[in-house]
N, C-alpha and C positions, 0 to 999 in steps of 0.2 A: 749661745746659739748665734751663728753668723747672720748678718743682716740679709745676705743673699738667700738664706734659707727660711727667713721669717718675713713674710710680706707685710705683717703688721708694722714693723719698723720702717719699711720702705714707704708705706702709705702715710704713716704719721710724719715721716721726714718731709715728704712732698707737701703735705698739708701745712706744716709749720713754715716751710720755705716760702710757699705762696702767701700765706697769711702774714708772714713777717715782712715781705716786700710790700704788701698792700698797706700795712700800718706805716711802714717807713715812708712810702710815697704820700700817704694821707697827711702825715705830720710835715713832711718836706714841702709839699705843695701849699699847705695852709700857711706855713711860715713864710714862704716866698710871696704868697698872695698878700699877706699882711705887710711885708716889707715893701712891695710894689705900691700898695695903697699909701704908705707913708712917704716913700722916696719919690714917687712920681705924681703926688697930688698936684692939683692945678696951681696952688700957690707957689710951689717950688719948681714946677715944670710946666709953665704956661703953654709952651709950644711942644706938642707931642713928639717924642723921640721915634725915629724910624729905624727899625733893625733889619729891614729887608736887604737881602744881598750879603748878609753875614754868613759866610760859608762854614766857619767853624761852629757857629751856634746851630745851624741847620744840620750839620753832620752829627753833632752831639745828640740832638733830640731825635735823630733817626737811628743812630747806631746803638746808643745805650738802651733805649726801650726794646729794640730788636734783640739784643743780647740777653736781656732779662727774660723776654718772652721765650726765647729758645731754651734758656736754662730751666724755666718752668716746665716746658714741654719735655725736656730730657728727664727731669725729676719725676714727672707724672708717668712717662713711658716706662721708666724703671720700676715704678710701683705697679703699673699694670702688668708688665711682664712677670714680676714677682708673683702676682696673684694667679697668672695663667700658666706658669711653667711648673708642672708637678715634678717634685724631686724623685729620683730613683729610690725604690724601696718603699714608696708610700703604700699604706694599707687602703684598699678600695672598699668603700661601703656604698651600697646602692640606696637611693632614696626615691620614694614614690609619693607624689603629692596627690591628694584627692580631697574633694569637698567633704569635711573640712578638717583634715588631719594629715600627718606625715607618717609614712611607714618606712622603716629602715631595715635593710637586709644585710647581715654581716657575712664575712667570708665563710662561716660554717652554716650558712642558710638560716640562722636564727633571725627572728624579727622582733622589733619593738615599735610601738606607736607613740608618736609625739615625745619620744625620748631617744636621744642619740648618745650612746655610751662609747667612749674611745679610750685607748691607753695613753698614758702620759709619755711624752718624748718620742712619739712615732708620727711622722707626717701622715695626714689623712686626706685621701682623695674621695670626694663625694660626687658620685655620678647620679644625676637627677633626671627624672622624667615625670610627666603628669598622666594621671588616669582619666582626666576629664578636661577641665578648663585650664586657662593659664594661671599659674601660681608663681610666686617668687620667694626664694629662701634667703632670709637675711639674718646673719649671725654677727651682730654689731661688734662684739668684743674682739672678733678676729677679722673685721673689715671685709667680710664675705657677703656678697649679694649676687645671686644668680637665678635666672628664670627657670622654671620647670614647665616644659612645653610638651603637650601630647604629641606622640609620634616621633619624637627625637630625644636624644640624650645631650645634656649639658653637664659640665663638670666645674668644680671648684676645689680648692685644697686649703688646708690650714695646718698650723703646727701647734698642737696642744702641749705647750711647754710647762704649764702650771696646773696642777690638779684643782678642781673646783667645779662649780655649776654656773652655766651661762645660758641666758634665755635666747631663743631664736624666734622669728616671726615669719608670717607670710605678708609680703608688702605689695601684693597685686590684688586688687579687689576681685574676689572670686565668688561672691554671693552673700546670702544673708548671714552665714556663719563665719565670714572672713575674720572678724575681730577676735574670734575664739581660736583661730588656727595658729596657736603658739606651741612651743615645745621647749624642752630643756636639754642642753648639752651637758653631759657629765664626764669629767676626765678623772680616770682612776689610775692608780699605780698598776703597772703591767700584771702583777700577780693577781690583784683584785679583779682586773679586767678579765683575765682568763677564767677565774672562778665565776665571774658574772655570766660569761658566755656558756659555761657548763650548766648553770641554773636555767638558762633559756632553753638549752637542748633538752633538759628534763621536763619542761612544761609541755 
């Protein structure tokens, strides 16, 4: 699966890029600080050195951090656009948040509660709204987090490339039952998914 079709890889790449530079600078600054303490201690450097007016040094500490910040922005923007740009051919499933459960409506108008079932290998567009207060759908395994707001529709998408079960949560405090507003994403092989939809139609 190409990275531009799987936002999980883009989000993780951005995270590792930022955390990597953070650790790099942590160790580099610590090392330089220790070196300065030793090299410029009072016994070896009784008269403080003055670096004002050093154009190359000022240029370096302005340009290098700026380039790193721009690179972090570009990486984060690519991850954000990957999460927001729904690929062609995605299957749309509608989600309705209510206190304190999730209702999902499939293309054949079948419904499930607190259980989202999707076929493996098909991009899924999840269109959300709320029936009452503000909720927030969080699917951590796929880096998806989107608010469900009464009176408007929001959307997110993910690519279920590996069958299995994954937990999702409501992450916006919505009342006394908020902590119980969890559910399960189930990814099935396409044939099993079709059979599952047929069982929903028969209910």
